[in-house]
C-alpha positions as CSV (number, residue, x, y, z in Angstrom):
1,M,12.7,10.5,38.4
2,R,12.5,11.7,35.0
3,A,9.7,12.9,33.1
4,V,9.3,14.6,29.7
5,R,7.0,17.5,29.8
6,F,6.3,20.6,27.8
7,H,5.7,24.0,29.6
8,R,4.0,25.5,26.6
9,Q,2.4,24.3,23.5
10,G,4.2,24.4,20.3
11,P,6.7,22.4,18.1
12,P,8.5,19.2,19.2
13,D,11.3,21.0,20.9
14,V,9.1,22.3,23.8
15,L,9.4,18.9,24.9
16,Q,12.1,18.7,27.9
17,V,13.4,16.4,30.5
18,D,12.5,17.5,34.0
19,T,13.3,15.9,37.4
20,L,10.3,15.3,39.5
21,E,9.6,13.7,42.8
22,P,8.6,10.0,42.7
23,P,4.6,9.3,43.2
24,T,3.3,7.1,46.2
25,P,0.1,5.1,45.4
26,G,-2.9,5.8,47.5
27,P,-5.6,3.1,48.3
28,G,-6.6,1.4,45.1
29,E,-3.8,2.7,43.2
30,V,-0.6,1.0,41.6
31,L,3.1,2.3,41.2
32,I,4.5,1.2,38.0
33,D,8.3,1.5,37.1
34,V,7.6,2.3,33.6
35,R,9.6,0.7,31.2
36,A,8.3,1.6,27.9
37,A,5.7,4.4,26.7
38,S,4.4,4.7,23.1
39,V,3.6,7.9,20.9
40,N,0.5,8.4,19.5
41,H,-0.8,11.0,17.2
42,L,-3.0,12.2,20.4
43,D,0.5,13.2,22.0
44,I,1.1,15.5,19.2
45,W,-2.2,17.1,19.2
46,V,-1.8,17.5,22.9
47,R,1.7,19.0,22.8
48,R,0.8,21.3,19.7
49,E,-2.7,22.7,19.8
50,L,-5.5,20.9,21.9
51,P,-7.2,23.8,24.0
52,R,-7.5,23.8,27.7
53,I,-4.4,21.7,28.1
54,P,-2.9,23.0,31.5
55,T,1.0,23.1,31.6
56,P,3.4,21.9,32.6
57,R,2.1,18.7,31.2
58,I,3.3,15.2,30.8
59,P,2.0,13.5,27.3
60,G,1.6,9.9,26.7
61,A,-1.5,7.6,26.7
62,D,0.3,4.1,26.5
63,A,2.8,2.4,29.1
64,A,4.1,-0.8,30.0
65,G,6.4,-1.8,33.2
66,I,6.7,-3.6,36.6
67,V,4.5,-3.0,39.5
68,A,6.9,-1.4,42.1
69,A,4.3,-0.9,45.0
70,V,0.7,-1.0,45.6
71,G,-1.6,0.8,47.6
72,A,-4.3,-0.3,50.5
73,G,-7.0,-2.5,49.3
74,V,-5.0,-3.8,46.0
75,G,-5.4,-7.4,45.6
76,R,-5.5,-8.2,42.0
77,V,-2.0,-7.3,41.1
78,Q,1.4,-7.8,43.2
79,V,4.8,-6.2,43.2
80,G,6.7,-7.6,40.4
81,D,3.9,-8.1,37.8
82,R,4.6,-7.3,34.2
83,V,1.8,-5.0,33.2
84,L,0.4,-2.6,30.5
85,I,-2.1,0.4,31.2
86,D,-5.6,0.9,30.0
87,P,-5.1,4.6,28.6
88,G,-8.9,5.5,29.2
89,I,-10.0,6.9,32.5
90,S,-13.6,6.7,33.8
91,C,-15.7,7.0,36.8
92,G,-16.5,3.0,36.5
93,A,-19.8,3.4,38.1
94,C,-22.4,5.5,36.0
95,T,-24.8,3.6,33.7
96,R,-22.5,4.2,30.4
97,C,-19.6,2.5,32.3
98,V,-21.5,-0.4,33.9
99,Q,-23.1,-1.0,30.4
100,G,-19.5,-1.4,29.1
101,H,-19.3,1.9,27.1
102,A,-16.8,3.8,29.3
103,S,-15.9,6.0,26.6
104,L,-19.2,7.7,26.7
105,C,-18.8,8.1,30.3
106,A,-19.3,12.2,31.3
107,T,-15.9,12.0,33.1
108,Y,-14.1,10.0,30.3
109,G,-10.5,11.1,29.7
110,I,-7.4,9.8,28.4
111,Q,-3.9,9.6,30.0
112,G,-1.6,12.4,28.8
113,E,-4.8,14.6,27.7
114,S,-6.8,14.6,30.8
115,C,-4.1,14.3,33.1
116,D,-0.3,13.8,33.2
117,G,0.6,11.0,31.0
118,T,3.3,8.1,30.7
119,Y,6.4,9.8,29.5
120,V,7.7,9.2,32.9
121,E,9.9,6.6,34.7
122,Q,7.1,6.0,37.5
123,K,3.4,6.2,37.2
124,V,0.7,5.9,39.6
125,V,-2.7,4.7,38.3
126,A,-6.0,3.0,39.6
127,E,-5.7,-0.5,40.0
128,R,-8.6,-1.3,37.6
129,A,-6.2,0.2,34.8
130,V,-3.8,-2.4,34.9
131,L,-3.6,-5.4,33.1
132,P,-0.9,-8.2,32.6
133,M,1.2,-8.1,29.5
134,P,1.0,-11.0,27.1
135,S,3.7,-13.3,27.4
136,G,6.7,-13.1,25.0
137,W,6.3,-9.3,24.4
138,S,8.8,-6.7,25.0
139,F,8.1,-3.6,27.1
140,A,8.0,-1.4,23.9
141,E,5.7,-3.9,22.2
142,A,3.5,-4.0,25.2
143,A,3.3,-0.2,25.3
144,S,2.4,0.1,21.7
145,F,-0.8,-1.9,21.8
146,P,-3.4,-0.5,24.1
147,L,-4.6,2.8,22.4
148,V,-4.6,1.6,19.0
149,A,-5.8,-1.8,19.7
150,L,-8.9,-1.0,21.9
151,T,-9.8,2.1,19.4
152,A,-9.6,0.0,16.3
153,W,-11.4,-2.9,18.2
154,R,-14.4,-0.8,19.2
155,M,-14.6,1.3,16.0
156,L,-14.6,-2.0,13.7
157,L,-16.4,-4.7,15.7
158,V,-18.4,-2.7,18.4
159,R,-19.6,0.2,16.6
160,G,-19.0,-0.6,12.9
161,R,-20.2,-4.4,13.3
162,L,-18.1,-5.7,10.6
163,E,-19.3,-9.0,9.2
164,P,-17.3,-11.8,7.4
165,A,-17.0,-11.4,3.6
166,E,-17.6,-7.7,3.7
167,T,-14.9,-5.4,2.0
168,V,-13.4,-2.9,4.2
169,L,-11.2,0.1,2.5
170,I,-8.7,1.4,5.1
171,L,-7.0,4.9,4.3
172,G,-3.6,5.6,5.5
173,A,-3.4,2.1,6.6
174,A,0.3,1.9,7.8
175,A,-0.5,4.2,10.7
176,G,-0.7,2.9,14.5
177,V,-4.6,2.6,14.2
178,G,-4.5,1.4,10.6
179,V,-2.2,-1.5,11.2
180,M,-4.5,-2.7,14.0
181,C,-7.4,-2.2,11.8
182,I,-5.9,-4.5,9.0
183,Q,-5.7,-7.1,11.5
184,I,-9.0,-7.0,13.3
185,A,-10.7,-6.7,10.0
186,K,-9.1,-9.9,8.8
187,L,-10.0,-11.5,12.1
188,A,-13.6,-10.7,11.5
189,G,-13.3,-12.6,8.0
190,C,-13.3,-9.5,5.9
191,R,-11.5,-8.4,2.6
192,V,-9.2,-5.7,3.1
193,I,-8.2,-2.8,0.5
194,A,-5.5,-0.7,2.2
195,T,-3.9,2.4,1.0
196,A,-0.4,3.7,1.9
197,S,2.1,6.2,0.3
198,T,5.6,4.4,0.3
199,A,6.7,0.7,-0.6
200,D,7.7,-0.1,2.7
201,K,4.4,1.1,4.1
202,R,2.6,-1.1,1.5
203,D,4.6,-4.2,2.2
204,L,3.8,-3.7,5.8
205,C,0.1,-3.7,5.0
206,S,0.6,-6.9,2.8
207,Q,2.4,-8.6,5.5
208,L,-0.4,-7.9,8.0
209,G,-3.0,-9.6,5.8
210,A,-4.3,-6.9,3.4
211,D,-5.7,-8.4,0.4
212,H,-5.1,-5.3,-1.9
213,V,-2.7,-2.4,-1.3
214,L,-3.0,0.7,-3.3
215,D,-0.6,3.8,-3.5
216,Y,-2.8,6.8,-2.8
217,T,-0.1,9.1,-3.9
218,Q,-0.9,7.9,-7.6
219,A,-3.8,9.3,-9.5
220,G,-6.4,6.8,-10.5
221,W,-6.3,4.8,-7.1
222,Q,-9.9,5.4,-6.5
223,K,-10.6,3.8,-10.0
224,E,-8.7,0.8,-9.0
225,V,-11.0,0.5,-5.7
226,R,-14.2,0.6,-8.1
227,G,-12.5,-2.0,-10.1
228,L,-11.8,-4.3,-7.2
229,C,-15.5,-3.7,-5.7
230,R,-18.4,-2.8,-8.1
231,G,-20.8,-0.8,-6.5
232,G,-18.4,0.5,-3.6
233,V,-16.9,-1.1,-0.4
234,D,-19.2,-2.2,2.6
235,A,-17.1,-0.1,5.1
236,T,-14.3,2.5,5.1
237,V,-12.1,3.4,7.7
238,D,-11.1,7.2,7.4
239,Y,-9.4,8.8,10.4
240,V,-7.3,11.1,8.0
241,G,-10.2,13.6,7.4
242,E,-10.4,16.5,5.2
243,A,-7.8,15.1,2.8
244,T,-9.8,12.1,2.2
245,W,-13.2,12.4,3.0
246,R,-14.6,13.1,-0.4
247,D,-13.2,9.6,-1.5
248,S,-14.5,8.1,1.5
249,V,-18.0,9.1,0.7
250,K,-17.8,8.3,-3.1
251,L,-16.3,5.0,-2.6
252,T,-18.5,3.4,0.2
253,R,-21.6,1.5,-1.3
254,S,-25.0,2.7,-1.1
255,G,-26.2,1.7,2.4
256,G,-22.5,1.2,3.6
257,R,-20.8,3.0,6.5
258,I,-17.8,5.6,7.0
259,L,-16.1,4.8,10.3
260,T,-13.9,7.5,11.9
261,C,-12.1,8.0,15.0
262,G,-9.9,10.9,14.3
263,A,-9.0,13.8,11.4
264,T,-5.4,14.0,11.3
265,T,-5.5,16.2,8.0
266,G,-8.4,18.5,9.6
267,A,-11.7,18.1,11.1
268,A,-13.8,20.2,8.8
269,P,-14.1,18.1,5.5
270,P,-17.0,19.0,3.1
271,A,-20.2,17.6,4.3
272,E,-21.4,15.7,1.2
273,L,-24.8,15.6,2.5
274,T,-26.5,14.8,-0.6
275,H,-24.5,11.6,-1.1
276,I,-25.1,10.7,2.6
277,F,-28.9,11.1,2.7
278,F,-29.6,9.9,-0.8
279,R,-27.3,6.8,-0.9
280,Q,-28.1,6.4,3.0
281,L,-24.6,6.2,4.1
282,S,-24.1,5.8,7.7
283,V,-21.0,7.9,9.2
284,I,-20.3,6.2,12.6
285,G,-17.7,7.9,14.9
286,S,-15.9,6.2,17.6
287,T,-13.6,7.2,20.4
288,M,-11.3,4.8,22.2
289,G,-13.0,1.9,23.8
290,S,-13.9,0.2,27.2
291,R,-12.0,-2.2,29.3
292,A,-13.9,-5.0,27.6
293,D,-12.7,-3.9,24.3
294,L,-9.1,-4.0,25.5
295,E,-9.5,-7.4,27.3
296,A,-11.1,-8.7,24.0
297,A,-8.1,-7.5,21.9
298,L,-5.5,-8.9,24.3
299,A,-7.4,-12.4,24.5
300,A,-6.9,-12.3,20.3
301,A,-3.3,-11.3,20.7
302,D,-2.7,-14.1,23.3
303,R,-4.0,-16.5,20.7
304,G,-1.4,-15.1,18.4
305,L,-4.4,-13.3,16.2
306,L,-3.1,-9.9,16.8
307,R,0.4,-8.1,17.3
308,P,1.8,-4.7,18.1
309,V,3.5,-3.3,15.2
310,L,6.6,-1.6,16.5
311,D,8.8,0.4,13.9
312,R,11.6,1.5,16.5
313,S,12.2,2.4,20.1
314,L,14.1,5.4,21.2
315,P,15.4,6.5,24.6
316,L,12.9,8.8,26.6
317,A,15.2,11.9,26.3
318,D,14.6,11.7,22.4
319,A,10.7,12.3,22.7
320,A,11.2,15.5,20.6
321,V,12.8,13.3,17.8
322,A,10.0,10.7,18.1
323,H,7.4,13.5,17.7
324,Q,9.0,14.9,14.7
325,L,9.5,11.4,13.1
326,I,5.6,10.9,13.4
327,E,4.8,14.5,12.3
328,D,7.0,13.6,9.1
329,R,5.4,10.5,8.5
330,Q,8.6,8.5,8.9
331,V,6.9,5.8,11.2
332,L,5.5,2.4,10.2
333,G,2.9,1.4,13.0
334,K,4.0,2.3,16.3
335,L,7.1,4.2,17.9
336,A,8.0,3.5,21.7
337,L,10.2,5.6,24.3
338,T,12.2,3.6,26.6
339,M,13.4,4.4,30.1
340,E,16.9,2.8,30.0
């Protein structure tokens, strides 16, 4: 079977197609014929610079496909089922897992970071990691949903506790997580102010339901936010990091909260501690989510309330091209690799 791997960390061209022996499912495991795998910013960090990543490594956290075989003791799924993969990995038995907070499990990991991932034609996962695909979705759409959906769901609704009629500012809103944040914030009954850099990206944000869309490349966009929401927004979603942190702190109202699940421009922004303690801001971190978070997002998708936003699909062999497109910020929403 084919798999895309890197044998050393570096630029996109370190990704190469290798031929590997197909895996066999053990007890409690499922073999999936992967039809599509999505590309996330996490894959780029893993390929480029995350420490302690053993090589060779297959990146990729998301996938969708067809169950090809099942191991002993598997009873919930059958050969032929169309499924997607929960990208999170946890023990499933500790207090955190039992309480529904798997991403706080001491052994928590993510496909493609903690183990080989989904840029592969066949993949073995635990039965509990497999969920049915929503009807009507393509494999590429289904592969584009899990990581961003459970991340946004947990960050906004579980950790961020958004409430109806609150105003939410989403920075860099046309990215994979951002397009899901817009939809979930609107589902929660919030007013959404989104920022994006190009006309195409701003159009997408509007189509997804954002009430106001601003061009953050233009001087004065912060003043526009203040004009739309006197006193500041109730919650700011900032996974951009160093480039936007000062704006996030200043545009969030006193007593409001800043929600973060990443730092694509750097993880060491100015602390702004005087603003944080004097104005009683809450900085709330969130990583991935639980099986329950993903199931809740899928249930909303089944009711037509959430949808994956797929920019385009490329063949598996073009993984390096896909990574470069994301690094160059040329993608609206998500990008998927297909196995045809």
